[in-house]
FIBA-729798 format. One line per 10 residues: number of its first residue (from 0); for each residue x negated, y, z negated of N, C-alpha, C, O, CB. Coordinates in steps of 0.1 Angstrom, whole numbers. Glycine has a CB too. Example, Ala and Ser with C-alpha at 12.3 -4.5 7.8 and 13.67 -1.06 7.14 Angstrom:
BEGIN
0) -132:-57:-78:-123:-45:-78:-132:-33:-78:-142:-33:-85:-113:-45:-90 ~ -128:-22:-71:-137:-11:-71:-129:0:-79:-134:11:-80:-141:-6:-57
// end
This chain:
BEGIN
0) 209:447:218:201:443:206:190:453:203:181:451:195:194:430:209 ~ 191:465:209:182:476:206:185:483:193:197:483:189:182:486:217 ~ 175:487:186:177:494:173:182:508:175:178:515:184:164:494:165 ~ 192:512:167:197:526:168:187:535:160:181:531:150:211:527:161 ~ 185:547:166:177:557:159:183:562:146:195:565:146:173:569:168 ~ 176:562:135:181:567:123:181:582:123:176:589:132:173:562:111 ~ 188:588:113:189:603:112:176:609:109:174:621:110:200:607:101 ~ 166:601:104:153:605:100:143:604:112:131:605:110:148:598:88 ~ 148:600:124:139:598:135:131:610:138:136:621:140:148:594:148 ~ 117:608:138:108:619:140:103:619:154:94:611:158:96:617:130
10) 109:627:163:105:627:177:91:632:179:85:627:189:115:637:184 ~ 85:640:171:71:644:173:62:632:172:53:631:180:68:655:162 ~ 65:623:162:56:611:161:58:602:173:48:597:178:60:604:148 ~ 70:601:178:72:593:190:64:598:202:58:591:209:87:593:193 ~ 64:611:203:57:617:214:42:615:213:35:611:223:59:632:215 ~ 37:616:201:23:613:199:19:599:202:9:596:208:19:616:185 ~ 28:589:197:25:575:200:26:572:215:19:564:220:35:566:192 ~ 36:579:222:37:577:236:24:581:244:20:575:253:49:584:242 ~ 19:592:239:6:597:245:-5:587:242:-13:584:251:2:611:239 ~ -6:582:230:-17:573:226:-16:560:235:-26:555:239:-16:569:211
20) -4:555:237:-2:542:244:-1:544:259:1:534:266:11:535:239 ~ -2:556:264:-2:559:278:-15:554:285:-16:552:297:1:573:281 ~ -26:553:277:-39:548:282:-38:533:285:-32:526:277:-50:552:273 ~ -45:529:295:-44:515:299:-57:511:307:-65:520:310:-32:511:307 ~ -58:498:310:-69:494:318:-69:501:332:-80:505:337:-68:479:321 ~ -58:504:337:-57:511:350:-58:526:348:-61:533:358:-44:508:357 ~ -56:531:336:-57:545:333:-65:548:321:-60:552:311:-43:551:332 ~ -78:545:321:-86:546:309:-90:560:306:-94:564:294:-99:538:310 ~ -90:569:316:-94:583:315:-84:591:323:-82:589:334:-109:585:320 ~ -78:601:316:-68:609:323:-70:624:320:-75:628:309:-54:605:319
30) -65:632:329:-64:647:327:-51:650:319:-43:641:317:-65:655:340 ~ -50:662:314:-38:666:307:-26:664:316:-15:658:311:-39:680:303 ~ -26:668:329:-15:667:338:-11:652:340:0:649:341:-18:673:351 ~ -22:643:341:-19:629:343:-12:623:330:-3:615:332:-32:621:345 ~ -16:627:318:-10:622:306:5:627:306:14:619:302:-17:627:294 ~ 7:639:309:20:645:309:29:638:319:41:635:316:20:660:313 ~ 24:634:330:32:627:341:35:613:336:47:609:338:24:627:354 ~ 25:606:330:28:592:326:37:591:314:45:582:313:15:586:322 ~ 37:602:305:46:601:294:59:608:296:69:606:288:39:607:282 ~ 60:616:306:72:624:309:74:636:300:85:642:298:85:615:307
40) 63:640:293:63:651:284:60:664:291:53:664:301:53:649:272 ~ 65:675:285:61:688:290:46:689:288:41:685:277:68:699:282 ~ 38:695:297:23:696:296:19:703:283:9:699:277:18:704:307 ~ 27:713:278:23:720:266:24:710:254:16:710:245:32:732:263 ~ 35:702:254:37:692:243:26:681:244:20:677:234:51:686:244 ~ 23:676:256:13:666:258:-1:672:253:-8:664:247:12:662:273 ~ -3:684:256:-16:690:252:-17:690:236:-28:687:231:-17:704:257 ~ -7:694:229:-7:695:215:-9:681:209:-17:679:199:6:701:209 ~ -2:671:215:-4:657:210:-19:652:212:-24:646:204:5:648:218 ~ -24:655:224:-38:651:227:-48:657:218:-57:651:213:-41:654:242
50) -46:670:215:-56:677:207:-55:672:192:-65:672:185:-53:692:208 ~ -43:669:188:-41:664:175:-48:650:174:-54:647:164:-26:662:171 ~ -46:642:184:-52:629:184:-68:630:185:-75:622:179:-47:620:196 ~ -72:640:191:-87:643:192:-92:647:178:-102:642:173:-90:654:202 ~ -84:655:171:-88:659:157:-88:647:148:-97:647:139:-78:669:152 ~ -80:637:150:-79:625:142:-89:615:146:-92:605:138:-65:619:142 ~ -96:617:157:-106:608:161:-102:596:170:-110:588:173:-113:602:150 ~ -89:596:174:-84:585:182:-85:587:197:-85:578:205:-69:583:179 ~ -87:600:201:-89:603:215:-101:613:216:-104:621:207:-76:610:221 ~ -109:611:227:-120:620:229:-118:628:242:-109:624:251:-133:612:230
60) -125:639:244:-123:647:256:-137:650:262:-146:655:254:-115:660:253 ~ -139:648:275:-152:651:281:-149:656:295:-142:649:303:-161:638:282 ~ -154:668:298:-152:674:312:-137:674:316:-134:671:327:-160:666:322 ~ -129:677:307:-115:679:310:-107:666:311:-95:666:314:-114:686:323 ~ -113:655:308:-106:642:308:-105:636:294:-115:637:286:-113:632:318 ~ -94:630:291:-92:624:278:-93:609:279:-89:602:288:-78:628:273 ~ -99:603:268:-101:588:267:-98:584:253:-99:592:244:-115:584:272 ~ -95:571:251:-94:566:238:-108:565:232:-118:563:239:-87:552:238 ~ -108:565:218:-121:563:211:-120:550:203:-109:546:200:-124:575:202 ~ -131:545:200:-131:532:192:-123:532:180:-119:521:175:-145:528:189
70) -120:544:174:-113:544:162:-99:538:163:-93:533:153:-111:559:158 ~ -93:537:175:-80:531:177:-80:516:174:-70:510:172:-75:533:191 ~ -92:510:174:-93:496:171:-88:492:157:-85:480:154:-108:491:172 ~ -87:502:148:-82:499:135:-68:494:136:-63:486:128:-83:512:126 ~ -60:499:146:-46:495:147:-45:480:152:-36:473:148:-39:504:157 ~ -55:476:160:-55:463:166:-56:452:155:-50:441:156:-66:461:176 ~ -63:455:144:-65:445:134:-57:447:122:-57:439:113:-80:445:130 ~ -49:458:121:-42:461:109:-31:451:106:-29:447:95:-35:475:111 ~ -23:447:117:-12:437:115:-18:424:110:-13:417:102:-4:436:127 ~ -29:420:117:-35:407:114:-40:406:99:-37:397:92:-47:405:123
80) -46:417:95:-52:417:81:-40:418:71:-41:412:60:-62:428:80 ~ -30:426:74:-20:429:65:-12:416:62:-8:413:50:-10:439:70 ~ -9:408:72:-1:396:71:-9:383:72:-3:372:72:10:396:81 ~ -22:384:72:-31:372:72:-27:362:83:-25:350:80:-30:366:58 ~ -26:366:95:-23:357:106:-33:346:108:-29:335:113:-22:365:119 ~ -45:348:104:-55:338:106:-52:325:97:-57:314:101:-69:343:102 ~ -44:327:87:-41:315:79:-26:311:80:-23:300:78:-43:319:64 ~ -18:320:85:-3:317:86:0:311:99:7:301:100:5:329:83 ~ -4:317:110:0:313:124:-11:306:132:-9:296:139:5:325:131 ~ -23:312:132:-33:307:141:-38:292:139:-41:286:149:-45:316:139
90) -38:287:127:-42:273:126:-33:263:134:-39:254:140:-41:269:111 ~ -20:265:134:-12:257:142:-15:258:157:-14:249:165:3:260:139 ~ -17:271:161:-20:273:175:-34:267:179:-36:261:190:-20:288:179 ~ -43:268:170:-56:262:172:-55:247:174:-62:241:182:-66:265:160 ~ -47:240:165:-45:226:166:-39:222:180:-43:212:186:-35:221:155 ~ -30:231:185:-23:228:198:-34:229:209:-34:221:218:-12:237:200 ~ -42:240:208:-53:242:218:-62:230:218:-66:225:228:-60:255:216 ~ -66:225:206:-75:214:205:-69:201:210:-76:194:217:-79:212:190 ~ -56:199:208:-50:187:212:-48:187:227:-49:176:234:-36:186:206 ~ -45:198:234:-42:199:248:-54:204:256:-54:201:268:-30:207:250
100) -63:211:250:-74:217:258:-70:230:265:-78:235:273:-79:207:267 ~ -58:235:262:-54:247:269:-48:257:259:-45:254:247:-43:244:279 ~ -47:270:263:-44:281:254:-30:279:248:-21:273:254:-45:294:262 ~ -28:286:236:-16:285:229:-13:299:223:-22:306:220:-16:275:218 ~ 0:303:223:4:316:219:17:316:210:25:307:212:5:325:231 ~ 18:326:202:30:329:195:34:343:199:27:352:197:29:327:179 ~ 47:344:204:51:358:209:65:361:203:72:353:199:52:358:224 ~ 67:374:203:80:380:199:86:387:211:79:390:220:79:389:187 ~ 99:389:210:106:398:220:105:412:215:109:415:204:121:393:223 ~ 100:421:224:99:435:220:104:444:232:97:445:242:84:439:216
110) 116:449:231:121:456:242:123:447:254:130:436:252:112:468:247 ~ 118:450:265:120:441:277:108:432:279:107:425:289:121:449:289 ~ 99:432:269:86:424:270:86:413:259:93:413:250:74:433:269 ~ 76:404:261:72:396:250:59:402:245:50:406:253:70:380:255 ~ 57:402:232:45:408:226:38:396:219:43:389:211:49:418:215 ~ 25:395:223:17:384:218:12:388:204:4:397:202:4:382:227 ~ 16:380:194:12:382:180:0:375:177:-9:379:170:24:378:170 ~ -2:363:182:-14:355:181:-16:346:193:-7:341:199:-13:345:168 ~ -29:345:197:-32:338:209:-46:331:207:-56:337:203:-33:348:221 ~ -46:318:211:-58:310:211:-61:307:225:-54:299:231:-57:297:201
120) -72:312:230:-75:310:245:-85:299:248:-91:294:239:-80:323:250 ~ -85:296:261:-96:287:266:-105:296:274:-102:307:278:-90:275:274 ~ -117:290:277:-126:298:285:-124:296:300:-129:287:306:-141:293:281 ~ -115:305:305:-113:304:319:-110:318:324:-105:327:317:-100:295:323 ~ -114:321:336:-113:334:342:-100:336:349:-97:329:359:-125:337:352 ~ -91:345:344:-78:348:350:-77:363:351:-83:370:343:-67:341:343 ~ -68:368:359:-66:382:361:-58:388:349:-62:398:343:-58:385:374 ~ -48:381:344:-40:385:333:-44:377:320:-39:367:318:-25:384:336 ~ -53:383:313:-58:376:301:-49:381:289:-48:393:287:-73:379:298 ~ -44:372:281:-36:375:270:-44:376:257:-53:368:255:-24:365:268
130) -41:386:249:-47:388:236:-36:392:226:-25:396:230:-59:398:236 ~ -40:393:213:-31:398:204:-27:413:208:-36:421:210:-36:398:190 ~ -14:416:209:-10:429:213:-7:430:228:-1:440:232:-20:439:210 ~ -10:420:236:-7:420:250:8:419:252:15:412:244:-14:408:257 ~ 13:426:262:27:426:265:29:421:280:21:426:289:34:439:263 ~ 39:413:283:43:409:296:58:410:297:65:408:287:37:395:300 ~ 63:412:309:78:412:311:84:399:306:79:388:311:82:415:325 ~ 93:400:297:99:387:291:105:378:302:103:366:300:110:391:281 ~ 111:383:312:118:375:321:109:366:331:114:357:337:127:383:330 ~ 96:370:331:87:362:339:78:353:330:68:348:335:79:371:348
140) 81:352:318:73:344:309:81:332:303:94:333:302:67:352:297 ~ 75:321:300:82:310:294:87:313:280:98:309:276:73:298:293 ~ 79:321:272:84:324:258:96:333:259:105:332:251:72:330:250 ~ 95:343:268:107:352:269:119:345:273:130:348:267:103:363:279 ~ 118:336:283:130:329:287:136:320:277:148:319:275:127:321:300 ~ 127:314:269:133:304:259:139:312:247:148:307:241:122:295:254 ~ 133:324:244:140:332:234:153:337:238:163:336:231:131:344:230 ~ 154:342:251:167:347:256:177:336:258:189:338:257:164:353:270 ~ 172:323:259:182:312:261:190:310:248:200:303:249:174:299:264 ~ 186:315:237:194:314:225:204:325:223:211:325:213:184:314:213
150) 204:334:232:214:345:232:227:341:238:228:331:244:208:358:239 ~ 238:349:236:250:347:242:249:351:257:241:359:261:261:356:235 ~ 258:345:265:257:347:280:258:362:283:250:367:292:268:340:287 ~ 267:369:277:269:383:281:256:392:277:253:402:283:281:389:274 ~ 250:387:266:238:394:262:226:392:271:218:401:274:233:390:247 ~ 225:380:277:215:376:286:217:385:299:208:390:305:215:361:290 ~ 230:385:304:232:393:316:229:408:314:224:414:323:247:391:320 ~ 232:413:303:229:427:300:214:429:300:209:439:305:235:431:286 ~ 207:420:293:192:421:293:186:421:307:178:429:310:186:410:285 ~ 191:412:315:186:411:329:189:424:337:180:429:344:192:399:336
160) 201:430:335:204:442:341:196:454:337:192:463:345:219:445:339 ~ 192:454:324:185:465:318:170:464:321:163:474:320:187:466:303 ~ 165:452:325:151:450:327:148:443:340:144:432:340:145:442:315 ~ 150:450:351:148:444:364:134:439:366:124:446:361:152:454:375 ~ 132:428:373:119:422:375:113:426:388:119:426:398:120:407:374 ~ 100:429:387:92:432:399:84:419:402:79:413:392:83:444:398 ~ 82:416:414:74:404:418:60:405:414:53:415:418:76:400:432 ~ 55:396:406:41:396:402:33:386:411:21:387:413:39:392:387 ~ 40:376:417:34:367:427:46:365:437:57:369:435:29:354:421 ~ 43:357:447:54:354:456:63:343:451:73:340:457:49:350:470
170) 60:338:439:69:328:433:77:334:421:84:326:415:60:316:428 ~ 75:346:418:82:353:407:97:353:410:101:358:421:77:367:405 ~ 105:348:401:120:349:402:124:363:399:122:368:388:127:338:393 ~ 130:370:409:135:384:407:150:385:408:155:395:403:128:393:416 ~ 156:376:414:171:377:416:178:375:403:176:366:395:176:366:426 ~ 187:385:399:194:384:386:201:371:384:201:365:373:203:396:385 ~ 208:366:394:215:354:392:206:342:390:209:333:382:224:351:405 ~ 195:342:397:185:331:396:179:331:382:176:321:376:175:331:407 ~ 176:343:377:170:345:364:180:340:353:176:333:344:167:360:361 ~ 193:343:355:203:339:345:203:323:345:204:317:335:217:344:349
180) 203:317:357:204:303:358:191:296:352:192:286:345:204:298:373 ~ 179:303:353:167:297:347:168:298:332:163:289:326:155:305:352 ~ 174:308:327:175:309:312:185:299:307:183:293:296:179:324:308 ~ 196:297:314:206:287:310:200:273:311:203:264:303:218:288:319 ~ 191:271:321:184:258:322:175:256:310:174:245:304:176:257:335 ~ 168:266:305:160:266:294:168:262:281:164:255:272:152:279:291 ~ 180:268:281:189:265:269:193:250:269:193:244:259:202:274:270 ~ 197:245:281:201:231:281:190:221:278:192:210:273:208:228:295 ~ 177:225:283:166:216:281:160:217:267:153:208:262:156:219:291 ~ 161:229:261:155:232:248:141:237:250:133:238:240:154:219:240
190) 137:240:262:123:246:265:124:253:278:133:252:286:112:235:265 ~ 114:262:280:113:269:293:99:267:299:89:266:291:115:284:291 ~ 99:265:312:86:264:318:85:272:331:95:273:338:84:249:322 ~ 74:279:333:72:287:345:59:282:351:50:277:344:71:302:342 ~ 58:284:364:46:280:371:43:290:382:51:292:392:47:266:377 ~ 32:297:381:27:307:391:36:319:393:36:326:403:26:300:404 ~ 45:322:383:54:333:384:48:346:377:50:357:383:67:330:377 ~ 41:344:366:34:355:360:21:358:367:17:370:369:32:353:345 ~ 14:348:370:1:349:378:-1:336:385:2:325:379:-11:353:368 ~ -7:336:396:-11:324:403:-20:316:395:-30:321:389:-17:327:417
200) -18:303:394:-26:294:386:-23:292:372:-30:285:365:-40:299:387 ~ -12:298:367:-8:296:353:5:289:352:16:293:358:-7:310:346 ~ 5:278:346:18:270:342:19:270:327:9:268:320:17:256:348 ~ 31:273:322:33:275:308:46:269:304:56:270:310:33:290:304 ~ 46:262:292:58:256:286:59:262:272:50:263:265:56:240:285 ~ 72:266:269:75:272:256:87:267:250:97:263:256:76:287:258 ~ 87:268:236:99:265:228:101:276:218:92:282:214:98:250:222 ~ 114:278:214:117:288:204:111:284:190:110:272:187:132:291:203 ~ 108:293:182:105:291:168:117:295:160:121:307:159:92:299:163 ~ 123:285:153:135:288:145:132:286:130:126:276:126:147:279:149
210) 135:296:122:133:295:108:147:293:101:155:302:103:125:308:102 ~ 149:282:94:162:280:88:166:292:79:159:297:71:161:267:79 ~ 178:296:82:184:307:75:181:321:81:187:331:77:178:308:61 ~ 172:321:91:169:333:98:171:333:113:172:343:120:154:336:95 ~ 172:321:118:174:319:133:161:320:141:151:317:135:183:330:138 ~ 162:322:153:151:323:162:143:336:160:148:347:161:155:322:177 ~ 130:334:157:122:346:154:111:348:164:104:359:164:116:345:140 ~ 109:339:173:98:340:184:97:328:192:107:320:192:85:344:177 ~ 86:326:198:84:314:206:69:310:207:61:319:205:90:316:220 ~ 67:297:209:53:292:211:52:287:225:61:281:230:50:281:200
220) 40:289:231:38:283:244:24:277:245:16:279:237:39:294:255 ~ 23:268:255:10:262:258:8:264:273:17:259:281:10:246:254 ~ -2:270:277:-5:273:291:-17:265:296:-26:262:289:-7:288:293 ~ -16:262:309:-26:255:316:-28:260:330:-20:267:335:-23:240:316 ~ -40:257:335:-42:261:349:-34:251:358:-35:239:357:-58:260:353 ~ -26:257:367:-17:249:375:-24:237:382:-18:226:383:-10:258:385 ~ -35:240:387:-42:230:395:-48:218:386:-52:208:392:-54:236:403 ~ -48:220:373:-54:210:364:-44:201:358:-47:192:351:-62:217:353 ~ -31:203:361:-20:195:354:-12:188:365:-10:193:376:-11:204:346 ~ -7:177:361:3:169:369:17:175:365:22:172:355:2:154:366
230) 23:182:375:35:189:372:46:179:368:55:182:360:40:197:384 ~ 46:167:373:56:157:370:55:152:356:65:148:350:56:146:380 ~ 43:153:350:41:148:337:38:159:326:37:156:314:29:138:337 ~ 38:171:331:34:182:322:43:183:310:39:184:298:34:195:330 ~ 56:183:312:66:184:301:65:172:292:65:173:280:80:185:307 ~ 64:160:298:64:148:290:51:147:281:52:143:270:64:135:299 ~ 40:153:286:28:152:279:27:163:268:20:161:258:16:153:288 ~ 33:175:271:31:186:262:43:189:252:41:195:242:29:198:270 ~ 55:186:256:67:191:249:66:187:234:69:196:225:79:186:255 ~ 63:175:231:63:171:217:53:179:209:56:183:197:60:156:215
240) 41:181:214:31:189:207:35:203:205:32:209:195:18:188:215 ~ 41:209:215:45:223:214:57:224:204:57:234:196:50:229:228 ~ 66:215:204:76:215:194:71:214:180:75:220:170:87:204:197 ~ 61:205:178:55:203:165:48:216:160:48:219:149:45:191:166 ~ 41:223:170:35:235:166:45:246:162:43:253:152:27:241:178 ~ 57:246:169:67:256:165:73:252:151:75:261:143:79:255:175 ~ 74:239:148:78:235:135:68:239:124:72:244:113:81:220:135 ~ 56:238:127:45:241:117:46:257:114:45:261:103:31:237:122 ~ 47:264:125:47:279:123:60:283:116:60:292:107:47:286:137 ~ 71:276:119:84:279:111:82:277:96:86:285:88:95:270:117
250) 75:266:93:73:263:78:64:273:72:66:278:61:67:249:77 ~ 53:277:79:44:287:74:51:301:72:48:308:62:32:288:82 ~ 59:304:82:66:317:81:76:317:69:78:327:62:74:320:94 ~ 82:306:67:92:305:55:85:308:42:91:313:33:98:291:55 ~ 72:304:42:64:307:29:57:320:29:49:323:20:54:295:27 ~ 59:328:40:53:341:41:63:352:43:65:357:54:42:342:53 ~ 71:355:33:83:364:34:80:377:39:88:383:47:90:365:21 ~ 68:383:36:65:396:41:64:396:56:69:405:63:53:402:34 ~ 56:386:61:54:385:76:68:382:83:71:388:93:44:374:79 ~ 75:373:77:88:370:83:97:382:83:104:383:93:95:358:75
260) 97:390:73:105:402:73:101:411:84:109:418:91:105:409:60 ~ 88:413:86:83:421:97:87:416:111:90:424:119:67:422:96 ~ 86:403:112:90:397:125:105:399:127:109:402:138:86:383:126 ~ 113:396:117:127:397:118:132:411:122:142:413:128:134:392:106 ~ 124:421:118:128:435:120:128:438:135:133:448:139:119:445:113 ~ 121:429:143:120:432:158:132:424:165:134:427:177:107:427:163 ~ 139:415:158:149:407:165:162:415:166:172:410:171:151:394:158
// end
């Protein structure tokens, strides 16, 4: 399901974006050689990319080390403002958070990850905090598994083979066969649930978002602190509300063709 590169594919732009996205919480400041190593680029190419990004104001350099500059924040809000997510998607997630008292998200599948398009959080301290633009490996998330559950069996097996899972906790399912079975279970149930696989203390339930005429375009989840929920009643208490939220988002997307087209381009 990967997109083929067009004949107009601009590799120089790709290299520049790879350099820009090589910075992270674990690597907020890097030397030229570190950037080259993380991106796999020739040091001379990495240097030209970095200096260009410095000229544009997106990267700064101090004492031989490069860092992102606040100017990159324009990208964080660009998608939200362009497609008015505050009115199209977030109200339904806010209602779900209000109803359950726990965080709610809408995600898409992007490569081997789920990409958070909108997230309404609760005030709790966790190691892996999700925000708009956050990415997590799809196979260890409830939204990723429920999206994949709508694929054909051979497509699921191929995805699992292409995106091997590393254990994030001692409860993370990493075995390819077990992952396939978990996705098939999500298909038969109509929802996916994980507990303590992405991070200790997080239990999450998700359902696909289906837009009539377009198919599955993403997924909605509702997450809670594992210790705060009764696991035996979690699905019974939350599933109807999560499904209702998915239905609301589906309706809003149907009336927002530009956003729907942008989302569909990732499927």
